[in-house]
N, C-alpha and C positions, 0 to 999 in steps of 0.2 A: 439718713446716712447708713443705718444698719441694713436697710433694704438694698441700697446700692451695693454695699460690700457683699451681701448674700448673692446678689445677681452676678457680680463679678466672679465670685467663687464658683458658681455653677456654670458660668459661661467661659471659663478660661480656655477650654479646648476649642471653642468656636473662634475666640480671638487668636489663638495659636494657629488655627487653620488659615485664617485671613492673612496673618503675618507670613506664614510659610509660603503661601501661594503668591503673595506680592514678591517675596524674595525669589521664588522660582521663576516668575515671569521676568523680573528685573535682571537677576543674575543669569538666568538661562538664555536671554536674548542679547545680553551685553558683554558677558564675560568671554574671554578668549577660550576657544575650544581647539583640540587637535584637528589639523587639516588632513584627515585621512583620505586616501585615494577613493574615488567614487562617492564617499559620503560628504566630504567638504563641510559646509555650513549646515547641511541637513541633519547632522548628528545632534543638533540642539533639540530635535524632535524626541530624543530619548527622554527628556524631562516631562514629556506629555504622553506619548504613545505608550511606553513601557510602564510608566507610573499609573496611568489609567487602567491598564491591565492588572497591575498589582491591586489597585482599589477594587476592581471587579471581583478578583478572586477572594479577597477578604470579605466583601459584602456577600457573595454567594456562600462562603463558609459560615458566616453568621446566620444566613437564611436557613441553611440545612440544619444547623444546631437548633434553631428555634422550631423547625419542623419536627425534629426528634423530641424536643421538649413537649410539643403539643401532643404527640402520639403517646407520651408517657403520662401526661397530666390531663389531657383533653380540655385544657384551658384555652379558650378562643383567643386570648390576648397574644399567645405565642403564634397562632395562625396569622394574626394581623402582622406581627413582627416579621414572620417568615416571608409573607407575601411582599411587604414593602421593601425589605432588604433585597429581594430577588428583583423587584421592579427597578430599583436604583442601580443594582448591579448590571441589569440589562442596558440601562442608559450609558453607564460608563464603558460597558462592553462595545456598544455601538460607536462611542467616541474613540475608543482605542482602535477599533476596526477601521474607522474612517481615517484617523491620523496615520495608521500603518499603511492603508492602501495609498494614500497620497505620498507617503514617504517612499514606498517602493516604486511608485510611477516615476520618481526622479532618479532613483539609484539603480534599479534593476532593468529598466527599459533600455533597449538597444537603439541608440539614435540612428543607427545605420539601416534599421528596418522600419517598415511602415507602422504607424501607430496601432492599427488593428492587429497586425501580426505580433507586436510586442505585448499588447494587452491579452491576446489569447494565450501567450506563453506564461504571462504572469498569473492569469486566472486559474491556471492548473497548479499553482504553487500549494503544496500540501498544508502549509501553516494557514494560508488564507482559507482554504476549504475547511480545514478542521475547526477554525474559529467560527466560520459561518454555520457549521453543523451545531456547534455548542450553543450559539445564540438562537438558532431555530428551535432547539430542544427546549430552551427556556421560553421562547415565544409560545410554544405549544403548551407549556405550563400555564401561562396566562389564559390561553384560549380554553383549556380544560377547566380552569376555575370558573370562568364565566358561563360555561355550558351547564353547570350544576346549580340548581336553585336552592336545594336543601342546604342550609348553612353547616350543619354538622358533617353531612356526607362530603360536602365540598372541602371542608377542612381536612378530613381524613384522607381522601383521595389525593388532594393537593400535597399533603405532607409526604405520602408515600412516593408520588411522582417527583417531588423535590429531591428526595434521596437518590432516585434513579438518575435525574438530571445532573446532580453533583458528581455521581459515579462516572457518568459519561463525559464530564468536563475534562478530566485529566487524560483519558486516552485520545480525545479529539484534539486537544490543544498541546499537550506535552509529549505524549508517547508516539502516536502515529507520524507526526511531522519529523520526528527524529529517526524513525525507521526508514522513511522514504527519502529519496534525494530532494534536497531543499536548498534554496538560496538564502533562507533566513538564518541569521547568526544564532549561535548557541546550540548547534547540532551535537556538539560534544559536551555540552554542559548547560548552565543557566545564563542566558544572555544578560549582561550588565551586572551580574553578581560574581562572575569569575574575575579573579584578580587582574588578569591581563586585558579584560574587555574595555575598561575605561580608566583614565588616569585619576590621580587624587583630586585634582581641581574639579573634575566633573562629579566625583562622588560627593563633594561638598554641596552640590546642588541636587544631585539625584536622590539621596536619601531623605533630605527634608521635603523634596517634591512628593515622594511616596507617602510620607506622613501627612502632608498638606492635602493631597487629593483624597486620601482615605478619610481624613477628618471631615472633609467637605461632603463626601458620600454619606457618612454617618449623620451629619447635620441635616442633609436633605431628607434622609430616611426618618429621622426623629420627627421632623415637621410633618411628613406624610402619615406617620403613625398617629400623631396627635390629631390630625385632621380626620383620619379614618375613625378613630375612637369617638370623636365628637359626632360624626355622622351616625355611628351606630347607636349612640345614646339618644340622638334626636329621633332616629327611626323607632326605637323601642319606647320612647316617652309617650 
């Protein structure tokens, strides 16, 4: 009985993640939403696309913090943490990119123009290009790691590059798309965070969704970290 209580105590945030995501899918798909022009029912994608981007940013932030911790301590466990948080951050970045691309294909495409012409116009969207650049920079981080065989050198070079990648994340996603003409909402502020962007009923789903997706990302990362540590122990045994 004591073991079960201890497990429940350690796993409360995992249970919370599952509960919040069930709530997100249920309320996000069934609750009434404002029928805004052009968006209509597609506004429900806010609970997925935007929240996955939030999760990505948080995971990349934790990754760069662990990269800095490695450079200060030279403890390889922080290198493992940094890498795995970056990997899962890339996964959520791809999911956010995909859901955003699908969303804009329904809301920004001109039905009066041929599909190819609409796609070529959307493909020049600064937000889309900036997000692609940010993800490619992190993909290069993974390629760089795999190209170095020496473990200590790999960890040091990767930690420095991680800081560079994180520094490039904000200009490519947040700054440049706001300087250039863009169809993406939030040019004058932060989309979904400004008071006038979403109503109170959507906020009741949006904020729990951010927490739920983030906890899921952390959960996946902890599993990958444990698996990686086991592999390292087996390789050195």
